[in-house]
Residue, then its C-alpha position, 0 to 999 in steps of 0.5 A: m047694810r049698805l048692799a041691802n039698801d043699794v039692792f033695794s033701790k034697784k028694786y031687787y026686793d027679795h035680794a035686799l032682804f037676803c042681803g039684810h039677813l047676811a049683814l046681820e049674820k056677818y055682824l053676829k059672827s064678828r062678835i062671836v070671833k071677838i068673844t071666843d077668838k075662834h072661827a064662827p060656826h058655819s050657821h046662818d041661824l041668827l038666833y043661834l048666832a046671837g046666843l053664841a055672841k052673848i046678846e040678850l034678846e027680848t021675845e019680840q027680838q027673837e021673833f024678829l030674827a026668826t022671821v029674818n032667818k026665812f029671808n036667808i033660806e028663801g033667798r038662797y035655795p033655788e026651789e024656794k027662790l021663785e016663790f019668795h021672789q013673787e011674794i015680796t012687794q016693795k012695801y013688804a021689803a021696805e018695812w022689813l029692811k027698815k026693821i033690819n036696819a034698826f036692829y043692825l043699829w041696835l046691835s052696833k050700840q050694844q057693842e059700844k056698851n061692851 
């Protein structure tokens, strides 16, 4: 999450959200590896990865991850990147980055319980 926050401070708001998605993705994949003792799948879908990581999510959390999934797709593919870049304001990115940070913290606490 540090990279996402650092990039945000440099005013690369679209990339900050992409890095936020990436942080959640890597965290979930690390849980999958820990649980299965196998490589994590080549997927960027946070909902799918959360299921494989055996994380029970409330409906609101599922909707949250569905939105964060868009930050990955729109941040990764050139044909959508320009449009995405133009839509992301500092306020929008700050709100979503705050939510992503909070979810990341929640995930960390879930692991401590297990």
